[in-house]
C-alpha positions in Angstrom: 53.1 -6.0 -28.7 50.4 -3.5 -29.9 50.1 -0.1 -28.3 47.6 0.3 -25.5 44.2 1.2 -26.9 42.8 4.7 -26.4 40.3 4.9 -23.5 38.0 7.9 -23.7 36.2 9.5 -20.8 33.0 11.5 -20.2 33.7 15.2 -20.7 36.2 14.7 -23.5 35.5 15.8 -27.1 34.3 13.0 -29.3 36.9 12.0 -31.9 36.3 13.0 -35.5 34.6 10.6 -37.8 33.5 10.6 -41.4 32.2 7.2 -42.7 30.1 5.8 -45.5 26.7 4.5 -44.4 24.2 1.9 -45.6 22.0 3.4 -48.3 24.8 5.4 -49.9 25.1 8.3 -47.4 27.8 9.5 -45.0 27.9 10.3 -41.3 30.4 12.7 -39.7 30.9 14.2 -36.3 30.0 17.6 -37.9 26.7 16.2 -39.3 25.8 14.9 -35.8 26.2 18.4 -34.1 23.2 20.2 -32.9 21.5 17.2 -31.2 22.7 14.3 -29.0 23.9 11.1 -30.7 24.5 7.5 -29.6 27.3 5.6 -31.3 27.5 1.9 -30.8 30.4 -0.1 -32.2 29.9 -3.8 -32.9 32.0 -6.6 -34.4 30.0 -7.9 -37.4 26.6 -7.5 -39.0 24.4 -10.6 -39.2 26.0 -12.4 -36.3 23.9 -13.6 -33.4 25.0 -11.1 -30.6 25.3 -8.2 -33.0 21.9 -8.9 -34.5 20.3 -9.1 -31.0 21.9 -5.8 -30.0 20.8 -4.2 -33.3 17.3 -5.4 -32.9 17.1 -4.3 -29.3 18.2 -0.8 -30.4 15.6 -1.0 -33.3 12.8 -2.0 -30.8 13.8 0.9 -28.5 14.5 3.4 -31.3 11.5 5.6 -30.6 12.7 6.1 -27.0 16.0 7.5 -28.4 14.2 9.7 -30.9 11.9 11.0 -28.2 15.0 12.2 -26.3 16.4 13.8 -29.5 19.2 11.2 -30.1 20.4 10.0 -33.4 21.6 6.4 -33.3 24.6 5.3 -35.4 26.0 1.7 -35.5 29.6 1.4 -36.6 31.3 -1.9 -37.7 34.2 -3.0 -39.9 31.7 -4.4 -42.4 31.7 -3.2 -46.0 28.6 -1.0 -47.0 26.9 -3.8 -49.1 26.9 -6.0 -45.9 25.4 -3.1 -43.9 22.7 -2.6 -46.6 21.8 -6.3 -46.2 21.7 -6.0 -42.4 19.5 -2.9 -42.5 17.1 -4.6 -45.0 16.9 -8.0 -43.2 16.5 -6.6 -39.7 14.5 -3.4 -40.7 16.9 -1.2 -38.9 15.6 2.4 -38.7 19.0 4.1 -37.8 22.2 4.7 -39.6 24.9 2.0 -40.0 28.4 3.1 -40.9 31.3 1.2 -42.3 34.8 1.6 -40.8 36.7 -1.0 -42.8 40.0 0.5 -41.9 38.9 0.6 -38.2 40.6 4.0 -37.9 37.5 5.5 -36.2 37.2 2.5 -33.9 40.8 3.0 -32.9 40.2 6.7 -32.2 37.3 5.7 -29.9 39.2 2.8 -28.3 36.7 0.4 -29.7 39.4 -1.6 -31.6 42.0 -3.7 -29.9 42.9 -7.0 -28.3 40.1 -9.1 -27.0 39.6 -12.7 -26.0 37.6 -14.8 -28.4 36.9 -18.4 -27.4 40.2 -18.5 -25.4 42.5 -16.8 -27.8 43.6 -13.2 -28.1 42.7 -11.5 -31.3 42.5 -8.0 -32.7 39.0 -6.8 -33.3 36.1 -4.6 -32.5 35.4 -4.1 -28.8 31.7 -3.8 -28.3 31.4 -0.2 -27.0 28.8 2.6 -26.8 29.2 6.4 -26.6 26.7 9.2 -26.1 27.7 12.6 -27.5 26.0 15.9 -26.7 24.9 18.5 -29.3 28.3 20.1 -29.0 30.4 17.0 -29.6 31.3 16.2 -26.0 31.1 12.6 -24.7 28.4 12.2 -22.1 28.5 8.4 -21.7 31.3 5.9 -22.4 31.0 2.2 -22.0 33.5 -0.4 -23.2 32.8 -4.1 -23.4 29.0 -3.6 -23.5 27.0 -6.6 -22.3 24.3 -7.2 -25.0 21.5 -8.5 -22.7 21.5 -5.3 -20.5 22.5 -2.7 -23.2 19.1 -1.0 -23.4 18.5 -1.0 -19.6 22.0 0.4 -19.1 21.3 3.2 -21.6 17.9 4.0 -20.0 19.6 4.3 -16.6 22.7 6.2 -17.6 21.0 8.6 -20.1 17.8 9.0 -18.2 15.6 7.6 -21.0 12.3 5.9 -21.2 10.1 4.4 -18.5 12.8 2.2 -17.0 15.1 5.1 -16.1 13.5 5.9 -12.8 13.4 2.3 -11.6 17.1 1.5 -12.1 
């Protein structure tokens, strides 16, 4: 029996992170300070749902930039796989590699999930908004891919759809 996963809440400090990114850089909580950030955790690059989610975020990236957000996708994929994902999907935001899934565990985005009728350990599709001081302003576990952007527009007050939700 594995321990119960962490469940973070709005108002809590964002857990530390320091991960390698596609393109040879690094992203850390310290490097994100000073402006809001959107972290989205996903199971695997170049899979159908993750690609749909990544492309939805790509297509809405300007809306996040206009609101001052930096977008960072985090998965257990190795950096070369992230490099390929960025190139193939023309992703304009950072993708970070958490092969040990230590950051995912700290955010509660790693744990038991149901895959096709069996329980497995893996990435729990999750999204977090962090303010300029490193405090969580939005927390959503088990994100539904089709409504991800609409949910973010509503909860973060972004873009033209925010007022209609």
